[in-house]
C-alpha positions as CSV (number, residue, x, y, z in Angstrom):
1,M,0.0,-0.1,-0.3
2,S,2.9,2.5,0.1
3,R,1.7,3.8,-3.7
4,L,-1.5,5.1,-1.9
5,L,-1.2,8.3,0.4
6,D,-1.2,7.5,4.1
7,Q,-4.3,9.6,5.0
8,P,-5.1,9.4,8.4
9,A,-8.9,7.5,9.2
10,G,-12.2,9.3,9.5
11,G,-12.1,10.6,5.8
12,A,-15.0,9.9,3.4
13,T,-16.1,6.2,3.0
14,Y,-18.1,4.3,0.5
15,H,-20.6,3.9,3.2
16,E,-21.1,7.2,3.5
17,A,-21.3,7.7,0.0
18,G,-24.3,5.3,0.0
19,V,-22.8,2.0,-0.8
20,S,-22.7,-0.8,2.2
21,I,-20.1,-3.8,1.4
22,E,-21.4,-5.2,4.3
23,A,-25.2,-5.4,2.9
24,G,-23.9,-6.8,0.1
25,D,-22.2,-9.7,1.6
26,E,-25.0,-10.3,3.5
27,A,-27.4,-9.9,0.7
28,V,-25.4,-12.8,-1.2
29,E,-25.5,-15.1,1.9
30,R,-29.5,-14.7,2.0
31,I,-29.9,-15.5,-1.3
32,K,-27.6,-18.5,-2.0
33,Q,-30.4,-20.9,-0.8
34,H,-32.8,-19.6,-3.0
35,V,-30.6,-19.7,-6.4
36,A,-29.5,-23.2,-5.6
37,S,-33.0,-24.5,-5.2
38,T,-33.2,-23.6,-9.3
39,A,-30.4,-25.8,-10.1
40,R,-30.7,-28.0,-13.3
41,P,-27.9,-30.9,-13.6
42,E,-26.2,-28.8,-16.1
43,V,-25.1,-26.3,-13.5
44,L,-21.7,-26.3,-12.8
45,G,-20.5,-24.6,-9.4
46,G,-22.5,-22.4,-7.6
47,I,-22.6,-18.3,-7.1
48,G,-19.9,-16.2,-5.9
49,G,-17.7,-16.5,-9.0
50,F,-17.0,-14.0,-12.1
51,G,-19.5,-15.8,-14.4
52,G,-21.9,-18.7,-14.2
53,L,-21.0,-22.3,-15.7
54,F,-23.7,-24.2,-17.6
55,R,-23.0,-27.9,-19.6
56,L,-25.3,-28.0,-22.6
57,D,-26.1,-31.6,-23.0
58,T,-25.4,-31.8,-26.7
59,S,-26.9,-35.6,-26.8
60,R,-30.2,-34.2,-26.7
61,Y,-29.7,-32.4,-30.2
62,R,-28.4,-32.9,-33.4
63,S,-28.3,-29.3,-34.1
64,P,-28.8,-27.2,-31.1
65,V,-29.9,-23.2,-31.7
66,L,-29.3,-21.3,-28.5
67,V,-32.2,-18.8,-28.2
68,S,-32.1,-15.5,-25.9
69,S,-34.3,-12.8,-24.3
70,A,-34.3,-9.5,-22.1
71,D,-36.8,-7.9,-20.5
72,G,-38.0,-6.4,-17.2
73,V,-41.4,-5.9,-15.1
74,G,-41.8,-2.1,-16.3
75,T,-43.7,0.1,-14.0
76,K,-45.7,-2.9,-12.0
77,L,-42.4,-2.1,-10.0
78,E,-44.0,1.1,-8.7
79,I,-46.9,-0.8,-7.4
80,A,-44.4,-3.2,-5.6
81,R,-42.3,-0.1,-4.1
82,L,-45.8,1.9,-3.0
83,L,-46.7,-1.3,-1.0
84,Q,-43.3,-2.6,0.0
85,R,-43.9,-6.3,-1.4
86,Y,-41.4,-7.7,-3.9
87,D,-42.7,-11.4,-3.6
88,S,-44.2,-11.8,-7.0
89,V,-42.6,-9.2,-9.3
90,G,-39.4,-12.0,-9.3
91,I,-42.2,-14.3,-11.0
92,D,-43.3,-11.9,-13.2
93,L,-39.4,-11.3,-14.7
94,V,-39.1,-15.0,-15.4
95,A,-42.5,-15.1,-17.3
96,M,-41.7,-12.4,-19.4
97,L,-38.5,-13.9,-20.1
98,V,-39.4,-17.5,-20.6
99,D,-42.7,-17.3,-22.3
100,D,-40.7,-15.2,-25.0
101,L,-38.6,-18.4,-25.4
102,A,-41.3,-20.7,-25.7
103,C,-42.6,-18.7,-28.7
104,L,-39.8,-19.9,-30.5
105,G,-40.5,-23.6,-29.1
106,A,-37.2,-23.3,-27.1
107,E,-36.8,-24.9,-23.3
108,P,-35.3,-22.2,-21.0
109,L,-32.2,-23.4,-19.6
110,F,-30.8,-20.6,-17.4
111,M,-31.2,-16.8,-16.6
112,L,-29.4,-14.1,-15.1
113,D,-30.7,-11.4,-13.1
114,Y,-29.6,-7.5,-12.7
115,V,-30.8,-5.5,-9.7
116,A,-30.1,-1.9,-8.9
117,V,-31.3,-0.1,-5.8
118,G,-31.0,3.1,-4.2
119,A,-30.0,1.4,-0.7
120,L,-29.5,-2.4,-0.4
121,D,-31.7,-3.7,1.9
122,P,-30.7,-7.6,2.4
123,K,-34.2,-8.4,3.3
124,R,-36.1,-6.7,0.5
125,L,-33.6,-8.1,-2.1
126,E,-33.9,-11.8,-0.7
127,E,-37.8,-11.5,-0.9
128,L,-37.5,-10.4,-4.9
129,V,-34.9,-13.3,-5.6
130,A,-37.0,-15.7,-3.9
131,G,-39.8,-14.8,-6.0
132,I,-37.3,-15.1,-9.2
133,A,-36.2,-18.7,-7.8
134,E,-39.9,-19.4,-7.4
135,G,-40.5,-18.8,-11.3
136,C,-37.2,-20.6,-12.3
137,R,-38.3,-23.9,-10.7
138,Q,-42.1,-23.3,-12.2
139,A,-40.5,-22.8,-16.0
140,N,-37.7,-25.7,-14.8
141,T,-34.9,-22.7,-15.5
142,A,-31.7,-22.6,-13.4
143,L,-31.2,-19.0,-11.9
144,L,-27.1,-19.2,-13.0
145,G,-26.2,-16.0,-11.7
146,G,-26.5,-12.0,-11.6
147,E,-25.6,-8.7,-10.4
148,T,-26.9,-6.3,-7.5
149,A,-25.9,-2.8,-7.8
150,E,-26.1,-0.3,-5.2
151,H,-26.6,3.5,-7.0
152,G,-26.2,5.5,-3.9
153,G,-27.1,9.3,-4.5
154,V,-28.4,8.6,-7.8
155,M,-31.6,6.4,-7.2
156,R,-33.7,7.2,-4.3
157,P,-33.2,4.9,-1.2
158,D,-36.2,2.8,-1.6
159,E,-36.1,2.7,-5.6
160,L,-35.5,-0.5,-7.0
161,D,-35.2,-1.9,-10.6
162,V,-34.9,-5.1,-11.8
163,A,-33.8,-6.9,-15.5
164,G,-33.3,-10.5,-16.3
165,F,-31.6,-12.3,-19.4
166,V,-32.4,-16.2,-20.4
167,V,-31.0,-18.6,-22.5
168,G,-32.7,-21.6,-24.2
169,V,-32.1,-24.0,-27.1
170,V,-34.2,-25.5,-29.7
171,E,-33.6,-28.0,-32.4
172,Q,-32.6,-26.2,-35.5
173,G,-35.3,-26.8,-38.0
174,E,-38.0,-27.1,-35.2
175,E,-38.5,-23.2,-34.5
176,L,-42.2,-22.2,-33.9
177,G,-42.8,-18.9,-36.2
178,A,-44.9,-17.2,-38.8
179,H,-43.2,-19.5,-41.6
180,R,-45.1,-22.4,-40.2
181,V,-48.4,-21.0,-39.9
182,R,-51.1,-22.1,-42.7
183,E,-54.6,-21.2,-43.6
184,G,-57.2,-23.0,-41.8
185,D,-54.9,-23.1,-38.5
186,V,-56.7,-22.9,-35.3
187,L,-56.0,-20.5,-32.5
188,V,-55.4,-21.9,-28.9
189,G,-55.4,-19.0,-26.2
190,L,-54.4,-19.5,-22.5
191,G,-56.3,-17.3,-20.5
192,S,-54.7,-14.6,-18.3
193,P,-56.3,-14.3,-14.5
194,G,-54.7,-10.4,-14.6
195,L,-52.8,-7.8,-16.2
196,R,-49.4,-9.8,-16.2
197,S,-46.7,-7.1,-16.5
198,N,-48.0,-4.8,-19.2
199,G,-49.8,-1.9,-19.7
200,Y,-48.7,-0.4,-16.3
201,S,-48.4,3.0,-17.4
202,L,-52.2,3.3,-18.0
203,A,-53.5,1.0,-15.2
204,R,-51.8,3.5,-12.9
205,Q,-52.6,6.4,-14.0
206,V,-56.2,5.7,-14.1
207,L,-56.8,3.2,-11.1
208,V,-53.7,4.6,-8.4
209,T,-55.0,8.0,-8.1
210,T,-53.5,7.9,-4.3
211,P,-51.7,5.6,-2.8
212,A,-54.5,5.0,-0.6
213,A,-56.3,3.6,-3.5
214,L,-54.7,0.1,-3.5
215,E,-56.0,-0.7,-0.1
216,L,-60.0,-0.2,-1.4
217,P,-61.4,-3.4,-3.5
218,A,-60.4,-3.4,-6.8
219,W,-63.7,-2.6,-8.0
220,D,-67.4,-2.3,-6.7
221,G,-67.8,-6.0,-5.1
222,A,-64.5,-7.2,-5.4
223,D,-63.4,-9.7,-3.0
224,V,-59.5,-8.7,-3.4
225,S,-57.9,-5.5,-3.0
226,L,-56.9,-3.1,-6.1
227,A,-53.1,-4.0,-4.4
228,D,-53.5,-7.5,-4.5
229,E,-55.1,-7.4,-8.2
230,L,-52.3,-5.4,-9.5
231,L,-49.7,-7.6,-8.0
232,R,-51.3,-10.7,-9.1
233,P,-48.4,-12.7,-10.2
234,C,-47.7,-13.9,-14.1
235,V,-49.0,-17.0,-14.9
236,I,-45.8,-19.0,-16.6
237,Y,-46.7,-21.0,-19.6
238,T,-43.8,-22.3,-20.8
239,P,-44.1,-25.8,-19.1
240,T,-48.1,-26.0,-21.2
241,V,-46.4,-25.0,-24.3
242,L,-43.6,-27.6,-24.3
243,A,-45.6,-29.9,-23.5
244,M,-48.1,-29.5,-26.3
245,I,-44.7,-29.4,-28.5
246,R,-43.9,-32.6,-27.0
247,D,-47.0,-34.7,-27.2
248,L,-48.2,-32.8,-30.7
249,G,-44.9,-32.4,-32.4
250,S,-45.3,-30.6,-35.8
251,G,-48.9,-29.8,-35.1
252,V,-48.0,-26.6,-33.4
253,H,-46.8,-24.1,-35.5
254,A,-46.7,-20.6,-33.5
255,A,-47.3,-19.2,-30.6
256,A,-47.5,-15.4,-29.4
257,H,-46.7,-14.1,-25.9
258,I,-49.5,-11.1,-25.5
259,T,-47.3,-8.7,-23.6
260,G,-46.6,-4.8,-24.9
261,G,-48.7,-4.3,-27.5
262,G,-51.6,-6.0,-26.2
263,I,-53.7,-8.9,-28.5
264,V,-53.5,-7.0,-31.7
265,G,-49.9,-6.1,-31.6
266,N,-48.2,-9.3,-30.4
267,V,-50.8,-11.9,-32.6
268,V,-49.8,-10.2,-35.6
269,R,-46.0,-11.1,-35.0
270,V,-46.6,-15.0,-36.1
271,L,-48.9,-14.0,-39.1
272,P,-47.2,-14.5,-42.9
273,E,-47.8,-11.4,-45.4
274,H,-50.7,-13.3,-46.7
275,L,-52.9,-14.5,-43.6
276,D,-55.0,-13.2,-41.2
277,A,-56.0,-14.0,-37.8
278,T,-59.6,-13.7,-36.7
279,I,-60.1,-13.9,-32.7
280,D,-63.6,-13.8,-31.0
281,M,-63.3,-11.9,-27.7
282,A,-66.5,-13.8,-26.6
283,S,-64.2,-17.0,-26.8
284,F,-62.2,-16.4,-23.7
285,D,-63.0,-14.6,-20.0
286,T,-61.9,-11.2,-19.7
287,P,-61.3,-10.6,-16.0
288,E,-63.1,-7.8,-14.3
289,I,-59.9,-5.9,-13.7
290,F,-60.0,-4.8,-17.5
291,F,-63.5,-3.7,-17.2
292,E,-62.5,-1.1,-14.7
293,I,-59.8,0.2,-16.1
294,Q,-62.2,0.8,-19.0
295,R,-64.7,2.0,-16.9
296,R,-62.6,4.5,-14.9
297,G,-60.5,5.8,-17.5
298,R,-63.2,5.9,-20.1
299,V,-60.7,3.5,-22.5
300,S,-62.1,2.6,-25.8
301,A,-62.2,-1.2,-26.8
302,E,-59.5,-0.4,-29.6
303,E,-57.2,1.0,-27.1
304,M,-57.7,-2.0,-24.6
305,V,-56.6,-4.4,-27.2
306,R,-53.6,-2.4,-28.1
307,V,-52.3,-2.1,-24.8
308,F,-53.6,-5.3,-22.5
309,N,-53.8,-8.9,-22.8
310,C,-57.8,-8.6,-21.9
311,G,-57.7,-12.2,-20.2
312,L,-55.9,-13.8,-23.3
313,G,-52.3,-14.2,-22.2
314,M,-50.8,-16.8,-25.0
315,V,-52.1,-17.6,-28.5
316,I,-51.2,-20.7,-30.1
317,A,-51.6,-21.5,-33.8
318,V,-51.9,-25.1,-34.2
319,D,-53.0,-27.9,-36.8
320,P,-56.8,-28.2,-36.6
321,D,-56.5,-32.2,-35.9
322,A,-54.6,-30.7,-32.9
323,A,-56.6,-28.2,-31.3
324,E,-58.6,-30.3,-29.2
325,A,-55.7,-32.0,-27.9
326,A,-53.9,-28.9,-27.1
327,V,-57.2,-27.5,-25.2
328,T,-56.6,-30.7,-23.1
329,I,-53.1,-30.4,-22.5
330,A,-53.4,-26.9,-21.4
331,R,-56.3,-27.7,-19.2
332,S,-54.8,-30.6,-17.6
333,A,-51.9,-28.4,-16.5
334,G,-54.5,-26.3,-14.6
335,M,-54.5,-23.3,-17.5
336,S,-57.8,-21.6,-18.4
337,A,-57.7,-22.5,-22.4
338,S,-60.0,-22.1,-25.0
339,I,-60.4,-22.1,-28.9
340,V,-60.3,-18.8,-29.9
341,G,-59.9,-18.1,-33.4
342,T,-58.6,-19.3,-36.6
343,V,-56.4,-18.2,-39.6
344,R,-57.7,-17.5,-42.8
345,A,-56.5,-15.6,-46.1
346,G,-55.7,-12.0,-45.6
347,S,-53.0,-9.2,-45.5
348,Q,-51.2,-10.0,-42.1
349,K,-54.0,-8.3,-39.7
350,V,-55.5,-9.5,-36.6
351,V,-59.4,-9.2,-37.0
352,L,-60.9,-9.1,-33.8
353,S,-65.1,-9.7,-33.2
């Protein structure tokens, strides 16, 4: 240390600048058990190194293609911050990631998370990571590692943001997508009991006029508070979609995860230029929270389907002969599922009726 200045004790410290090394060490110890609970056989070692190790089982694939995705939870985190409840948003993060990969038919292998905080609260971080671990277990995905950054003096002490990155694998030539969709395909819908993690900027503007509003019933006569409704964790569809692919094979053609952009903006992503998707809005249940947003914000139906899932979390295009079996597979997994539409000749539009 001879090349550093010999300054006396009592000067500026990292802790005073807003970063606690001790809190970081405690946080790592708290989350170790949660990370370990998500391990798959391919994971090598544990957390604490400079990177995570994952051995790809190439014996399962002739020509494996790696698929990756990155996402966050959006302004749903503001609801969590107001309520100081972070247990469910970790599940939401995993859902946003792995369900995107499922749209390509990919099995999610592992994920990394990135958490930025104003001040590191080990208990709060553990609550968040416990939710991420729960989502990973549901999706059979390893939480391979991540980063927690304390941004003292830049973010408010109670401010938090989280993002994730996931890697999956699919056999080359077996990817789902618009290239497999055919005229006459049937659209199977998987229900969403709530908003998932999309449209919260509009939902908060309309519903959360004051923080106290979160403690009121979500709508007149509701048996849940607005807080509980808005923090309802996302359903993770990946295991169900992969089960359909396993059981129905080439009968599954494409899948659309209904996230930002709503029903219209996401279903169109799995359509070739010469085909339309027709969806019957009465063929699936729309939870009351969506009607409450319409009532309180005077939001048009056109705007709703551009922003929200409106009760339809995933749409899968399948061969007509596989449609009933696809619904049965989903329902046997505890999903709300129904035939919601068809694919017909057109010009790459989503037609709602």
